[in-house]
N, C-alpha and C positions, 0 to 999 in steps of 0.2 A: 069410391070416387065414381060418381055417375056422370056429372057434367061440370065443366069448368071453362072459364073464359081465358083466352090466350091470344097471342099475336104471332103471325108468321112474317118473315121478311120477304117482301116482294122485290122486283127489279128496281122500282122507283120509290116505293113507300112501304110501310108496314100494312098488314092485312089483319084486322081485328075479327075475331070469331069465337065460336063456342064449340067445345069438344064434348062429344057424348060417347060413352062406352056402349057398344052394341052387344047385347047378351047372346043373341042367337047367331052364332058363328062357329064354323068348324075349327077355327083357330083359338089358341089359348086366350088371346086378348085382341079385340078389334075395336077401333075408334073411328069416329066420323068427325071431321072438322067442317063447319059451315060458316062462311064469312058473314059478318053482319050485313054487308051490302049485297049479299046473295050472288057474288061474282065467282066465288071459289068454293068448291066442295071436294073433299078428299077423304077417302077411307083407307086406313092402313091397318095392318094386323101384325102381331108378333107370331112368327112361325115357331114350330116346335124346336128348331135349332137355336132359337133366341134372336134371330135376325128379324128386322122389320121390313115389310114389303108393302107396296102400294097395290091395293086391290082395284080401286076405281077412283074416278074423280074428273073434275073439269079439265078440259084441254084448252090451251096448252098449260102445262104445269112445269114447275121448276123441280129438278131432281133433288135438290137440297131440302125440300119441304118434308119429305118422309123422315129424314134424319133429324131435322129441327123439331118436328112434332113429336117424334119418338123420345128425344131428349127431354122435352117439356113434360111428357107423360111420366117418364122414369124419375125425373126430379121431383115431381109432385108425389109420386108413390113413396119415395124415400123419406119425404117429410112426415109421413104418417107414422 
């Protein structure tokens, strides 16, 4: 899984975007979400203990986006 399209839930509407796996990271798994309209950028990583953390991204952000994006990544990985 290199790239896939997904949607995150915003406060008023959904946010369409593309998720890309970033290979050069000190974390086991790192992903970048870029919204289609270029208003949201989010980089999350799976830590060694299995938890997902936000490394950087657009401000302001919704705290639920990390969990929502991590769930979508995990679901996609399980389908393979």
